[in-house]
C-alpha positions in Angstrom: 0.0 0.0 0.0 2.9 2.3 0.6 3.9 2.1 -3.1 0.4 3.3 -4.0 0.7 6.4 -1.9 4.2 7.0 -3.2 2.8 7.0 -6.7 0.0 9.3 -5.6 2.5 11.7 -4.1 4.5 11.8 -7.3 1.3 12.5 -9.2 0.3 15.3 -6.9 3.8 16.8 -7.1 3.8 16.5 -10.9 0.4 18.3 -11.2 1.6 21.0 -8.8 4.7 21.4 -10.8 2.7 21.7 -14.0 0.5 24.4 -12.3 3.7 26.3 -11.4 5.0 26.0 -14.9 1.7 27.3 -16.5 0.8 29.7 -13.7 -1.7 32.1 -15.3 -2.9 30.0 -18.2 -4.8 27.3 -16.3 -5.8 26.3 -12.8 -6.9 22.8 -13.9 -3.6 21.2 -12.8 -4.0 22.5 -9.3 -7.6 21.3 -9.1 -6.6 17.8 -10.3 -3.7 17.7 -7.8 -6.0 18.7 -4.9 -8.8 16.3 -6.0 -6.4 13.3 -6.3 -4.9 14.2 -2.9 -8.2 14.3 -1.1 -9.7 11.3 -2.8 -6.7 9.1 -2.0 -6.6 10.4 1.6 -10.3 9.6 2.1 -10.3 6.1 0.7 -7.6 3.4 0.1 -9.8 1.9 -2.6 -9.9 5.3 -4.4 -6.1 5.5 -4.1 -5.7 2.1 -5.7 -8.1 2.9 -8.5 -6.4 6.3 -9.2 -3.0 4.7 -9.2 -4.0 1.8 -11.5 -5.7 4.2 -13.9 -2.7 6.5 -13.9 -0.3 3.6 -14.6 -2.7 2.4 -17.4 -2.7 5.9 -19.0 1.1 6.1 -18.6 1.5 2.7 -20.4 -0.6 3.8 -23.3 1.3 7.1 -23.6 4.5 5.2 -23.5 3.5 2.9 -26.4 2.5 5.9 -28.5 5.7 7.8 -27.5 7.9 4.9 -28.4 6.3 4.5 -31.8 6.6 8.2 -32.6 10.3 8.2 -31.5 11.2 5.1 -33.5 9.4 6.6 -36.6 11.3 9.9 -36.2 14.7 8.2 -35.7 14.2 5.9 -38.7 13.0 8.6 -41.1 15.2 11.5 -39.9 18.4 9.7 -39.1 18.7 6.3 -40.7 17.0 7.0 -44.1 19.4 9.9 -45.0 22.4 7.8 -43.9 21.2 5.0 -46.2 20.7 7.3 -49.1 24.2 8.8 -48.6 25.7 5.4 -48.4 24.1 4.4 -51.7 25.5 7.4 -53.4 29.0 6.5 -52.4 30.8 3.7 -54.2 32.3 2.0 -51.2 31.0 -1.4 -50.2 32.2 -1.9 -46.6 29.9 -5.0 -46.0 31.0 -6.5 -49.4 27.5 -7.0 -50.5 28.2 -6.5 -54.2 29.7 -9.6 -56.0 33.4 -9.1 -56.6 34.8 -9.6 -60.1 37.1 -12.6 -59.2 36.6 -14.1 -55.8 35.4 -13.5 -52.3 38.6 -14.9 -50.8 40.8 -12.3 -49.1 44.5 -13.0 -48.7 45.8 -12.2 -45.3 49.5 -11.8 -45.0 49.7 -12.1 -41.2 52.3 -14.5 -39.7 50.7 -16.1 -36.6 52.8 -16.4 -33.5 52.2 -17.9 -30.0 51.2 -14.5 -28.7 48.1 -14.5 -31.1 46.8 -17.6 -29.3 47.2 -16.4 -25.7 44.0 -14.4 -25.5 41.7 -15.4 -28.4 38.9 -13.1 -27.4 
């Protein structure tokens, strides 16, 4: 039950902070904070219902937020990088078929020190 009241306290502090941030534009945040505070103080059942509904709303907002952020990262960062890499002629992953062979000759002489720490 202590966790429920901890979450309620965070909610009330958040709404009070929003009220201080938007002082003269709205008083709704302060009304919500006071309502949540009094309802949760009057009844444990109300506190549990408020907390569960708040966590449900937070979960839904988190899913939408994650989808929006992933969309923005993909289209604003990864897509231009992909287009720029296609413009260049380099093939760092060797995806294009070479003219002769895929075999790469390595002119490294292995010693006992190479096998001491293989990772």
